[in-house]
C-alpha positions as CSV (number, residue, x, y, z in Angstrom):
1,M,48.2,74.7,99.6
2,S,47.3,75.4,95.9
3,V,44.9,73.2,94.1
4,N,45.8,71.8,90.7
5,T,42.8,72.7,88.5
6,S,44.6,71.9,85.3
7,P,43.9,68.5,83.6
8,R,46.2,65.6,84.6
9,L,49.2,65.1,82.3
10,I,48.9,61.3,82.4
11,S,46.3,58.6,83.0
12,V,46.4,54.8,83.1
13,Q,45.1,54.7,79.5
14,L,48.3,56.5,78.4
15,V,50.6,54.0,80.0
16,G,51.8,50.7,78.7
17,L,54.2,48.2,80.6
18,D,56.5,45.7,79.1
19,E,55.2,45.9,75.6
20,D,56.7,45.4,72.2
21,L,55.9,48.5,70.1
22,G,58.2,47.8,67.1
23,A,61.8,47.9,66.1
24,T,62.3,51.6,65.5
25,S,61.7,54.9,67.3
26,S,59.1,55.8,64.6
27,D,57.1,52.7,65.4
28,V,57.1,53.6,69.1
29,I,56.1,57.2,68.5
30,R,53.2,56.1,66.2
31,V,51.7,53.8,68.9
32,L,52.1,56.4,71.6
33,A,50.5,59.1,69.4
34,D,47.6,56.8,68.7
35,R,47.3,56.3,72.4
36,V,47.0,60.0,73.0
37,A,44.4,60.3,70.3
38,A,42.4,57.4,71.7
39,T,42.0,59.4,75.0
40,G,40.6,62.3,73.1
41,R,43.6,64.6,73.8
42,A,44.6,64.7,70.1
43,A,42.3,64.9,67.1
44,D,44.6,62.9,64.8
45,G,47.2,60.4,66.0
46,A,48.9,60.2,62.6
47,S,49.4,64.0,62.5
48,L,50.8,64.0,66.0
49,A,53.1,61.1,65.1
50,A,54.3,62.9,62.0
51,D,55.2,66.0,64.0
52,A,57.1,64.0,66.7
53,I,58.9,61.9,64.1
54,K,60.0,65.0,62.2
55,R,61.3,66.4,65.5
56,E,63.1,63.1,66.2
57,A,64.8,63.1,62.8
58,S,66.4,66.5,63.5
59,V,67.9,65.6,66.9
60,G,67.5,62.3,68.7
61,T,65.7,62.5,72.0
62,G,67.5,59.6,73.7
63,V,69.3,60.4,76.9
64,P,71.7,58.2,79.1
65,G,70.2,55.6,81.3
66,G,67.9,53.9,78.8
67,I,65.5,56.9,78.5
68,A,63.9,58.6,75.6
69,I,61.7,61.7,75.5
70,P,60.2,62.2,72.1
71,H,58.2,65.4,72.0
72,A,56.2,67.6,69.7
73,R,54.0,70.6,69.5
74,S,51.1,69.7,67.2
75,A,47.9,71.4,66.0
76,S,46.1,68.1,66.6
77,V,46.7,68.2,70.3
78,S,44.1,69.8,72.6
79,E,45.9,69.7,76.0
80,P,49.4,69.0,77.4
81,T,49.8,65.2,77.7
82,L,52.3,62.6,78.7
83,A,52.2,59.0,77.2
84,M,54.5,56.4,78.6
85,S,55.8,52.9,77.6
86,R,58.1,50.5,79.3
87,L,59.4,48.5,76.4
88,A,60.0,44.8,76.4
89,R,62.1,45.2,73.2
90,T,64.5,48.2,73.6
91,V,64.7,50.7,70.7
92,S,67.3,53.2,69.7
93,F,66.5,56.9,70.1
94,G,70.1,58.1,69.5
95,A,71.4,58.0,73.1
96,P,75.2,57.4,73.4
97,D,74.9,54.5,75.9
98,G,72.5,52.4,74.0
99,D,68.8,51.7,73.4
100,A,65.9,53.0,75.5
101,D,63.5,50.8,77.5
102,I,61.5,53.7,79.1
103,V,59.9,56.2,76.7
104,F,57.9,59.2,77.6
105,M,56.2,61.1,74.8
106,I,55.2,64.7,75.4
107,A,52.4,66.2,73.3
108,V,51.4,69.8,73.7
109,P,49.2,72.1,71.5
110,E,50.8,74.0,68.7
111,G,51.9,77.4,69.9
112,A,52.0,76.4,73.5
113,D,55.8,76.9,73.7
114,K,55.8,77.7,77.4
115,D,53.8,74.6,78.3
116,H,56.1,72.5,76.1
117,L,59.2,73.8,77.8
118,T,57.8,73.4,81.3
119,V,56.7,69.8,80.9
120,L,59.8,68.8,79.0
121,S,62.3,70.4,81.4
122,T,60.5,69.2,84.5
123,L,60.3,65.6,83.3
124,A,63.9,65.7,82.1
125,R,65.1,66.8,85.6
126,A,63.0,64.0,87.2
127,L,64.5,61.4,84.8
128,I,68.0,62.3,85.7
129,R,67.4,60.9,89.2
130,E,68.2,57.2,89.7
131,D,65.5,56.7,92.3
132,F,62.8,57.9,89.9
133,T,63.9,55.8,87.0
134,A,64.3,52.8,89.3
135,A,60.7,53.2,90.5
136,L,59.5,53.4,86.9
137,R,61.2,50.1,86.1
138,A,59.9,48.5,89.2
139,A,56.2,49.6,88.9
140,A,53.8,46.7,88.6
141,T,50.8,48.5,87.2
142,P,50.0,51.6,85.1
143,Q,48.4,53.2,88.1
144,E,51.8,53.1,89.9
145,I,53.4,54.9,87.0
146,V,50.6,57.6,87.1
147,D,51.1,58.1,90.8
148,L,54.8,58.5,90.3
149,V,54.4,61.0,87.6
150,D,51.8,62.9,89.5
151,R,54.0,63.1,92.5
152,E,57.3,63.9,90.8
153,V,56.2,65.9,87.7
154,S,52.6,67.0,87.6
155,G,52.7,69.1,90.8
156,E,55.6,71.2,89.7
157,V,54.0,71.5,86.2
158,A,50.7,72.6,87.7
159,Q,52.4,75.3,89.7
160,A,53.7,76.8,86.5
161,G,50.1,76.9,85.2
162,V,50.5,74.5,82.4
163,G,47.2,73.8,80.6
164,T,45.2,76.4,82.6
165,A,43.7,79.6,81.2
166,S,45.0,81.5,84.3
167,S,48.7,80.8,83.7
168,A,49.2,84.0,81.6
169,S,47.3,86.2,84.0
170,S,49.0,84.8,87.1
171,A,52.4,85.3,85.5
172,T,51.5,88.9,84.7
173,A,50.2,89.5,88.2
174,T,53.5,88.3,89.8
175,G,55.6,90.1,87.3
176,Q,57.3,87.0,86.1
177,E,57.0,84.7,83.2
178,A,55.7,81.2,84.1
179,R,58.7,79.0,83.6
180,P,60.2,75.7,84.9
181,A,61.1,75.7,88.5
182,A,64.7,76.0,89.5
183,A,66.0,77.9,86.6
184,T,69.0,78.4,88.8
185,H,70.0,75.2,90.4
186,A,72.1,74.7,93.5
187,A,73.3,71.7,95.5
188,D,71.5,70.8,98.7
189,G,73.1,72.3,101.7
190,D,74.0,75.6,100.1
191,A,73.5,77.6,103.3
192,A,75.8,75.4,105.2
193,G,78.2,75.3,102.4
194,S,78.5,79.1,102.2
195,T,79.9,79.2,105.7
196,A,82.1,76.1,105.6
197,G,85.6,77.2,104.8
198,A,86.8,73.9,103.3
199,R,83.8,73.6,100.9
200,K,84.6,74.7,97.4
201,V,82.2,76.9,95.6
202,L,81.5,76.2,91.9
203,V,79.3,78.1,89.4
204,G,78.4,77.1,85.9
205,V,76.2,77.5,82.9
206,T,74.4,74.8,80.9
207,A,72.9,75.5,77.5
208,C,71.9,73.3,74.5
209,P,70.9,74.5,71.0
210,T,67.2,74.1,71.7
211,G,67.5,75.2,75.3
212,I,65.2,72.5,76.6
213,A,65.9,68.9,77.8
214,H,69.7,68.7,77.9
215,T,70.1,72.2,79.4
216,Y,68.2,71.1,82.5
217,M,69.4,67.5,82.6
218,A,73.1,68.7,82.6
219,A,72.3,71.2,85.3
220,D,70.8,68.6,87.6
221,A,73.5,66.1,86.9
222,L,76.3,68.6,87.7
223,V,74.5,69.7,90.9
224,A,74.2,66.1,92.0
225,A,77.9,65.4,91.1
226,A,79.0,68.4,93.1
227,Q,77.0,67.2,96.1
228,R,78.7,63.8,95.9
229,A,82.1,65.5,95.8
230,G,81.3,67.7,98.8
231,A,81.2,71.0,96.8
232,E,78.7,73.8,96.5
233,M,77.4,74.2,93.0
234,H,75.2,76.9,91.4
235,I,74.1,76.5,87.8
236,E,72.5,79.1,85.5
237,T,70.4,77.4,82.9
238,Q,70.5,79.4,79.7
239,G,67.5,77.6,78.2
240,S,64.5,78.6,76.2
241,S,62.7,80.1,79.2
242,Q,63.5,83.3,81.1
243,V,67.1,83.1,82.3
244,E,67.7,83.9,86.0
245,P,71.3,85.1,86.1
246,L,73.7,84.0,88.9
247,D,74.2,86.5,91.7
248,P,77.4,88.5,90.9
249,A,78.4,88.1,94.6
250,L,78.2,84.4,94.2
251,I,80.3,84.5,91.0
252,A,82.9,86.6,92.8
253,R,83.4,84.0,95.6
254,A,83.4,81.0,93.2
255,D,86.5,78.9,93.1
256,A,85.9,77.7,89.5
257,V,83.5,77.8,86.6
258,V,81.9,74.9,84.6
259,F,80.5,75.5,81.2
260,A,78.5,72.6,79.7
261,V,77.2,74.3,76.6
262,D,76.8,73.8,72.9
263,V,76.2,77.5,72.2
264,D,77.8,80.7,73.3
265,V,77.6,81.6,76.9
266,R,75.7,84.9,77.4
267,D,77.7,87.6,79.2
268,R,80.8,85.4,79.6
269,G,82.7,88.4,80.9
270,R,81.0,88.0,84.3
271,F,83.3,85.0,84.9
272,A,86.5,86.7,83.9
273,G,89.6,85.4,85.7
274,K,88.0,82.3,87.1
275,P,89.4,78.8,86.5
276,L,87.4,77.2,83.7
277,V,86.3,73.7,82.7
278,A,84.3,73.6,79.5
279,G,82.6,70.9,77.5
280,P,79.6,70.2,75.4
281,V,76.2,70.0,77.2
282,K,76.1,66.2,76.6
283,R,79.3,65.8,78.7
284,G,77.5,67.5,81.5
285,V,74.8,64.8,81.3
286,D,77.1,61.9,80.6
287,E,80.2,62.7,82.7
288,P,79.2,65.2,85.4
289,D,81.5,63.6,88.0
290,K,84.5,64.0,85.8
291,M,83.7,67.7,85.0
292,I,83.2,68.5,88.7
293,A,86.5,66.7,89.6
294,E,88.3,68.7,86.9
295,A,86.8,71.9,88.2
296,L,87.9,71.1,91.8
297,R,91.5,70.5,90.5
298,A,91.4,73.7,88.4
299,A,90.4,75.7,91.5
300,D,93.7,74.8,93.1
301,D,95.8,75.0,89.9
302,P,97.4,78.5,89.3
303,N,98.1,77.4,85.7
304,A,94.6,76.2,84.9
305,A,92.7,77.7,81.9
306,R,90.8,80.8,82.9
307,V,88.0,82.9,81.5
308,H,89.5,86.0,79.9
309,G,87.2,88.9,79.2
310,N,84.5,87.6,77.0
311,T,86.7,84.8,75.6
312,A,88.3,81.8,77.3
313,E,91.8,80.4,77.1
314,A,90.2,77.0,76.9
315,G,87.9,78.2,74.2
316,S,84.2,77.6,74.1
317,S,82.6,74.3,74.3
318,T,83.4,73.7,70.7
319,A,87.1,74.5,70.9
320,K,88.2,71.1,72.1
321,D,86.0,69.2,69.8
322,E,86.5,71.1,66.5
323,H,89.4,71.0,64.2
324,F,90.3,74.2,62.4
325,G,88.1,73.5,59.3
326,Q,85.0,73.0,61.4
327,A,85.7,76.1,63.4
328,L,86.3,78.1,60.3
329,K,83.0,76.9,58.8
330,R,81.1,77.9,62.0
331,W,82.7,81.4,62.0
332,L,81.8,82.1,58.4
333,L,78.3,80.7,58.7
334,T,77.7,82.8,61.8
335,G,78.6,85.9,59.8
336,V,76.4,84.9,56.9
337,S,73.4,84.1,59.2
338,Y,73.6,87.6,60.9
339,M,74.1,89.2,57.5
340,I,71.0,87.7,56.0
341,P,68.4,90.1,57.5
342,F,70.3,93.1,55.9
343,V,70.3,91.3,52.6
344,A,66.7,90.1,52.8
345,G,65.3,93.5,53.9
346,G,67.4,95.5,51.5
347,G,66.8,93.2,48.5
348,L,63.1,93.1,49.0
349,L,62.8,96.8,49.5
350,I,64.8,97.5,46.3
351,A,62.5,95.0,44.5
352,L,59.5,96.8,45.9
353,G,61.0,100.1,44.7
354,F,61.2,98.7,41.2
355,L,57.7,97.4,41.4
356,L,56.3,100.8,42.4
357,A,58.5,103.2,40.4
358,G,60.0,101.1,37.6
359,Y,63.6,100.2,36.9
360,G,64.4,103.8,35.9
361,I,64.4,104.7,39.6
362,A,68.0,103.4,39.8
363,L,69.3,105.5,36.8
364,T,71.0,108.9,37.1
365,H,68.7,111.9,36.9
366,G,69.9,114.2,34.1
367,D,73.1,116.0,35.0
368,S,72.4,116.0,38.8
369,G,74.9,113.2,39.6
370,Q,72.2,111.6,41.7
371,N,70.0,108.6,40.9
372,N,66.3,109.2,40.5
373,A,65.5,107.9,44.0
374,V,67.8,110.4,45.7
375,Y,66.8,113.2,43.4
376,T,63.1,112.5,44.1
377,L,63.5,112.3,47.9
378,T,65.6,115.5,47.9
379,N,63.3,117.6,45.8
380,Y,59.8,116.3,46.7
381,T,57.8,115.4,49.8
382,L,54.4,113.7,50.5
383,L,52.8,117.2,50.4
384,N,54.6,118.0,47.1
385,L,54.6,114.8,45.1
386,P,56.7,114.4,41.9
387,P,54.9,114.4,38.6
388,E,55.0,110.6,38.5
389,G,52.7,110.4,41.5
390,L,52.6,108.8,45.0
391,A,53.6,105.3,43.9
392,Y,56.7,106.6,42.3
393,Y,57.6,108.6,45.4
394,L,57.1,105.6,47.7
395,G,59.1,103.5,45.3
396,A,62.0,106.0,45.6
397,A,61.8,105.7,49.4
398,A,61.7,101.9,49.3
399,F,64.6,101.8,46.8
400,Q,66.7,104.1,48.9
401,I,66.1,102.3,52.2
402,G,66.9,99.0,50.6
403,G,70.1,100.4,49.2
404,V,71.2,101.7,52.6
405,S,70.3,98.3,54.2
406,L,72.5,96.5,51.6
407,G,75.3,98.9,52.4
408,F,75.6,97.1,55.8
409,L,76.1,93.7,54.1
410,V,79.9,93.5,54.2
411,A,80.3,95.2,57.6
412,A,77.8,92.9,59.2
413,L,79.4,89.9,57.6
414,A,82.8,90.9,59.0
415,G,81.4,92.0,62.4
416,Y,79.6,88.8,63.1
417,I,82.5,86.6,61.9
418,A,84.6,88.3,64.5
419,Y,81.8,87.9,67.0
420,A,81.7,84.1,66.4
421,M,85.5,84.0,67.1
422,A,85.8,86.4,70.0
423,D,82.3,87.1,71.3
424,R,81.2,90.7,71.9
425,P,84.7,92.3,72.0
426,G,85.1,91.2,68.3
427,I,82.0,93.0,67.0
428,A,83.3,96.5,66.8
429,P,86.7,95.6,65.2
430,G,84.9,93.3,62.7
431,F,82.4,96.1,61.7
432,V,85.3,98.5,61.2
433,A,87.3,96.1,59.2
434,G,84.3,95.3,57.0
435,S,83.7,99.0,56.4
436,I,87.3,99.4,55.4
437,A,86.9,96.5,53.0
438,V,84.0,98.5,51.4
439,F,86.1,101.6,51.3
440,M,88.9,99.6,49.5
441,N,86.4,98.1,47.0
442,A,87.4,94.7,48.4
443,G,83.8,93.5,48.5
444,F,82.5,90.5,50.5
445,L,85.9,88.7,50.1
446,G,87.5,91.6,51.9
447,G,84.8,91.4,54.6
448,L,85.5,87.7,55.1
449,I,89.2,88.2,55.5
450,G,88.8,91.4,57.6
451,G,86.3,89.7,59.9
452,L,88.7,86.7,60.4
453,I,91.6,89.0,61.2
454,A,89.5,91.1,63.6
455,G,88.2,88.1,65.4
456,A,91.6,86.5,65.7
457,A,93.1,89.8,67.0
458,A,90.3,90.2,69.5
459,Y,90.6,86.6,70.7
460,W,94.3,86.7,71.2
461,I,94.3,90.1,72.9
462,G,91.6,88.8,75.2
463,R,94.0,86.0,76.3
464,I,96.7,88.3,77.5
465,P,97.0,88.1,81.3
466,T,96.2,91.5,82.9
467,W,95.9,93.0,86.3
468,R,92.5,92.5,87.9
469,W,91.7,96.2,87.9
470,L,92.2,96.3,84.1
471,R,90.0,93.3,83.3
472,G,86.8,95.3,83.3
473,L,88.1,97.6,80.6
474,M,89.4,94.8,78.4
475,P,86.1,93.8,76.6
476,V,84.8,97.4,76.2
477,V,87.9,99.4,75.5
478,I,91.2,97.6,75.2
479,I,90.2,94.7,73.0
480,P,88.1,96.7,70.5
481,L,90.7,99.4,70.2
482,F,93.7,97.3,69.5
483,A,91.9,94.7,67.4
484,S,90.5,97.5,65.2
485,I,93.9,98.9,64.8
486,I,95.4,95.6,63.8
487,A,92.6,94.4,61.5
488,S,91.7,97.7,59.8
489,G,95.3,98.7,59.6
490,L,96.2,95.5,57.7
491,M,93.1,95.9,55.4
492,L,93.9,99.5,54.7
493,L,97.6,99.4,54.3
494,V,98.4,95.9,53.1
495,L,95.6,93.6,52.1
496,G,92.8,95.8,50.7
497,G,94.5,96.5,47.3
498,P,95.3,92.8,46.4
499,I,91.8,91.7,47.6
500,A,90.1,94.4,45.5
501,W,92.1,93.2,42.5
502,L,91.1,89.6,43.1
503,M,87.4,90.7,43.5
504,T,87.6,92.5,40.1
505,Q,89.0,89.3,38.5
506,L,86.2,87.2,40.1
507,T,83.5,89.7,38.9
508,E,84.9,89.7,35.4
509,F,85.0,85.9,35.4
510,L,81.4,85.6,36.5
511,N,80.2,88.2,34.0
512,S,82.0,86.2,31.3
513,L,79.9,83.1,32.0
514,S,77.4,82.3,29.3
515,G,76.0,79.4,27.5
516,A,77.5,76.1,28.6
517,S,79.6,77.7,31.4
518,A,76.5,79.3,33.0
519,I,74.5,76.0,32.7
520,L,77.4,74.1,34.3
521,L,77.5,76.5,37.2
522,G,73.7,76.1,37.6
523,I,74.1,72.3,37.7
524,I,76.9,72.5,40.3
525,L,74.8,74.9,42.5
526,G,71.8,72.7,42.2
527,L,73.7,69.5,43.2
528,M,75.2,71.3,46.2
529,M,71.8,72.6,47.4
530,A,70.2,69.1,47.4
531,F,73.2,67.1,48.5
532,D,72.8,67.4,52.2
533,L,69.6,69.4,52.7
534,G,71.0,72.2,54.9
535,G,74.4,70.6,55.8
536,P,77.8,72.1,55.1
537,V,77.7,71.7,51.3
538,N,74.3,73.2,51.0
539,K,75.4,76.1,53.2
540,V,78.5,76.8,51.1
541,A,76.3,77.2,48.0
542,Y,73.8,79.4,49.8
543,A,76.5,81.5,51.5
544,F,78.2,82.1,48.2
545,A,75.0,83.3,46.6
546,V,74.0,85.6,49.5
547,A,77.4,87.1,50.0
548,G,77.6,88.0,46.3
549,L,74.3,89.9,46.3
550,G,76.0,93.0,47.4
551,A,78.1,93.1,44.2
552,G,75.0,92.9,42.0
553,S,73.9,95.9,40.0
554,A,72.1,96.9,36.8
555,T,75.3,96.2,34.9
556,N,76.3,93.1,36.8
557,V,73.4,90.8,37.1
558,V,75.3,87.5,37.5
559,P,75.1,87.6,41.4
560,F,71.3,87.9,41.0
561,E,71.3,85.0,38.6
562,I,73.3,82.8,41.0
563,M,70.9,83.7,43.8
564,A,67.9,82.7,41.7
565,A,69.4,79.4,40.7
566,V,70.3,78.6,44.4
567,M,66.8,79.5,45.6
568,A,65.0,77.6,42.9
569,A,67.1,74.5,43.3
570,G,66.6,74.6,47.1
571,M,62.8,74.6,46.6
572,V,62.9,71.4,44.5
573,P,63.4,68.6,47.2
574,P,60.3,69.4,49.4
575,L,58.2,70.1,46.3
576,A,59.2,66.9,44.6
577,L,58.6,64.8,47.7
578,A,55.2,66.4,48.1
579,L,54.3,65.6,44.5
580,A,55.5,62.0,44.8
581,S,53.9,61.2,48.2
582,T,50.5,63.0,47.7
583,V,49.9,62.6,43.9
584,L,52.1,60.2,41.9
585,Y,52.8,57.3,44.2
586,R,50.8,57.5,47.4
587,K,51.1,53.8,48.2
588,G,54.8,54.0,48.2
589,F,54.8,56.2,51.3
590,T,53.5,55.7,54.8
591,K,50.6,57.6,56.2
592,P,52.8,60.0,58.2
593,E,54.9,60.6,55.1
594,R,51.8,61.5,53.2
595,E,50.9,63.9,55.9
596,N,54.4,65.4,55.7
597,G,54.0,65.6,52.0
598,K,50.9,67.9,52.3
599,A,53.0,70.3,54.5
600,A,55.9,70.1,52.1
601,W,53.9,71.8,49.4
602,L,53.9,75.1,51.3
603,L,57.4,74.6,52.8
604,G,58.9,74.0,49.3
605,A,57.1,77.0,47.8
606,S,58.6,79.1,50.7
607,F,62.2,77.9,50.1
608,I,62.1,76.0,53.4
609,S,63.7,72.6,52.7
610,E,62.9,71.1,56.1
611,G,59.9,69.6,54.3
612,A,62.3,67.1,52.8
613,I,64.1,66.1,56.0
614,P,61.6,63.5,57.3
615,F,61.7,61.7,54.0
616,A,65.5,61.8,53.9
617,A,65.7,60.5,57.4
618,A,63.6,57.5,56.6
619,D,65.1,56.7,53.1
620,P,68.3,58.8,52.5
621,L,69.8,56.5,49.8
622,R,66.8,57.1,47.4
623,V,65.5,60.5,48.5
624,I,68.8,62.4,48.3
625,P,70.0,61.2,44.8
626,A,66.5,61.9,43.4
627,S,66.5,65.4,44.9
628,M,70.0,66.1,43.5
629,V,68.9,65.2,39.9
630,G,65.9,67.5,39.9
631,A,67.8,70.4,41.7
632,A,70.5,70.2,39.1
633,V,67.9,70.4,36.3
634,T,66.4,73.5,37.9
635,G,69.7,75.2,38.5
636,A,70.7,74.6,34.8
637,I,67.4,76.0,33.4
638,S,67.5,79.0,35.8
639,M,71.1,80.0,34.8
640,A,70.4,79.3,31.1
641,A,67.3,81.6,31.1
642,G,69.1,84.4,33.0
643,V,66.5,84.4,35.9
644,T,67.5,86.8,38.6
645,S,66.5,87.2,42.3
646,R,67.3,90.3,44.5
647,A,65.8,88.4,47.5
648,P,67.9,85.8,49.4
649,H,64.8,83.9,50.7
650,G,61.1,83.6,50.4
651,G,60.6,81.3,47.4
652,I,57.6,82.1,45.2
653,F,56.3,84.6,47.7
654,V,58.9,87.1,46.7
655,F,57.9,86.9,43.1
656,F,58.2,90.7,42.7
657,A,61.9,90.4,43.4
658,I,62.4,87.8,40.7
659,G,63.4,88.8,37.2
660,D,61.6,86.6,34.6
661,V,59.4,85.0,37.2
662,A,57.8,82.8,34.5
663,M,61.0,81.0,33.7
664,F,61.7,80.8,37.5
665,I,58.5,78.8,37.8
666,V,59.3,76.7,34.8
667,A,62.7,75.8,36.2
668,I,61.2,74.8,39.5
669,L,58.4,72.8,37.9
670,A,60.8,70.9,35.7
671,G,63.1,70.0,38.5
672,T,60.2,69.0,40.8
673,V,58.8,66.6,38.2
674,V,62.2,65.1,37.4
675,S,63.0,64.5,41.1
676,A,59.5,63.1,41.8
677,L,59.7,60.7,38.8
678,V,63.2,59.5,39.7
679,L,62.2,58.9,43.3
680,V,59.1,57.0,42.3
681,G,61.3,54.9,40.0
682,L,63.8,54.2,42.7
683,K,61.0,53.2,45.1
684,K,59.4,50.8,42.6
685,W,62.5,49.2,41.2
686,V,65.4,49.7,43.6
687,R,65.0,47.5,46.7
688,R,65.8,49.4,49.9
689,R,68.4,47.7,52.1
690,P,67.0,47.4,55.7
691,V,68.6,49.8,58.1
692,D,67.9,50.4,61.8
693,E,66.5,53.6,63.1
694,A,69.8,54.6,64.6
695,A,71.5,54.5,61.2
696,A,68.7,56.4,59.6
697,G,68.8,59.0,62.3
698,S,72.5,59.4,61.9
699,E,72.2,59.8,58.1
700,A,69.4,62.3,58.7
701,A,71.6,64.3,61.1
702,V,74.3,64.4,58.4
703,A,71.8,65.6,55.9
704,A,70.1,68.1,58.1
705,E,72.9,68.9,60.5
706,T,71.3,70.6,63.5
707,V,68.2,72.4,62.3
708,G,67.9,74.7,65.5
709,Q,71.5,76.1,64.9
710,R,71.4,77.3,61.3
711,A,70.5,80.4,59.5
712,P,67.2,80.5,57.7
713,V,68.6,79.0,54.6
714,A,67.5,76.0,52.6
715,A,67.9,73.3,55.2
């Protein structure tokens, strides 16, 4: 028997029973954070509370059954810790079935991702069991709570090495990463079930955007429901820890498949041909019995939806819940998110090339027909440097690598739009269609359309019923071949010419913008960037700017001006809130907000608008309008001054990629001051209407959407 040498997760000092901690989730979190600090496990309770409240604002931690699990990784925490309260006055943490009366707060040191995951997933699995939650509610003393947690949670956590210096070495010695137990879940009695002819065999996958609590809670709920229904159930949890894939032999003998996921299922093709029941991960937690019953019916129904190749007739978990507009937005933003690294790397390398070699590196060299970069790399080496010297030669290399990287922009956009629609079989047709769009001078608009056609073709070909012996060839040969023919054929023979003409008209229109027209465009872009802080409107503006970068050139700088305006405007909300909360009007903000304000200085300077989300969550009706006013000012000044940016991200830290960096800074400062003054005025003279935490959390979710699912844009 192993001995637990790690510190205990919980103690009686960390437990409170039948207490009133306030009316909101933030109130409860602050008390529990102070409780952790009072035991010496955190240096600063306010800092820990701010980190947990920020996490709570992005996605509520309430789960069915009157439970909440707020959690945070914080620099102030010294060791993994659980604090618990049984509330006399219930509080909303965003659960669908109502308020929570049992709250466990998890606090782990910053950077301890594995410990965080292990504690959270283990606790979540315990809390799904009715006997455990009933015992928590019946406990008469804090010591009883501690004993329960030690028995049900701490032992399993200790086996994973949480909080011990030996955890990493022991994982290395065994050849496995320390991770939550039971990454693959199965109903009790599996051995007996495998030989019982009447016992149905089900397999499934659970996955949530963060890959933590709901992933494991859904898995355990489905396993328990299958056991109640007399079925054998095996779940693959595709969470944040190492994934243990289901045995192919087990999948082969499965009667049906259950997907409770909010993200794409990895290697979906393994389940090809199996009857499918799909839904969001929350349905796996809330309605496991219904999903199991549907799966058992599907197993006996020859007309049931089935997994086809790497796509499914029933679609992914989002298919039933999304209307076409939502699905289209998701497809396009997936393409943009995968395209960003090409743009970011390429744009920054080109800017670095200009910094080292001057803008002349992009000009044609004499009568050679080559630009100076290609000519230099062709005729000189590191041992035979050009007359301009080493910096010029390295600048030529950076410029050329950046240009090649940007050359993938349209193809990557199209390829990953198709991927979002049809999974891996769509990638090749999408890349080919995007390359054809470049060949036809159809630009990013051609890439968008080509990717959508390729994805639709791959998806529908994947739905065609085929013989079992052919199914293995579908995702790797048949679907890519025929989807490429359809999408690229249409682009080459029918659509490419008209789209190229439309792109020419759009380019000429943008180039014609000047004076009032350019300022108006800047105002609109600024308003969009601050309207929902990373939501759909913000993403449309950002995607428009990033997608246009590929069309920018020395003679067409408008795309670079649009990118600069978007980035500058997106920096304003966090910077303005930092200024207001730490300098101009400290007494108008709570202590956690002032702590968030300190962090928002760096976040805003980096073009990371998450710094504004905690403020918007608490006070959206004053924070968001103030942010919009300042962002509009910044966008207008940036466009009017002709500021350019070849980088799609990075804020002030990519100053070398900014044209007229002085005016870039002036525009940001102006918008920041305006937003901060407007916000201070609203806080002083506009009375805030009381709202409960659930409403605030809902508005924050609209503003922030789902932070863990978006591209690294201003959110």
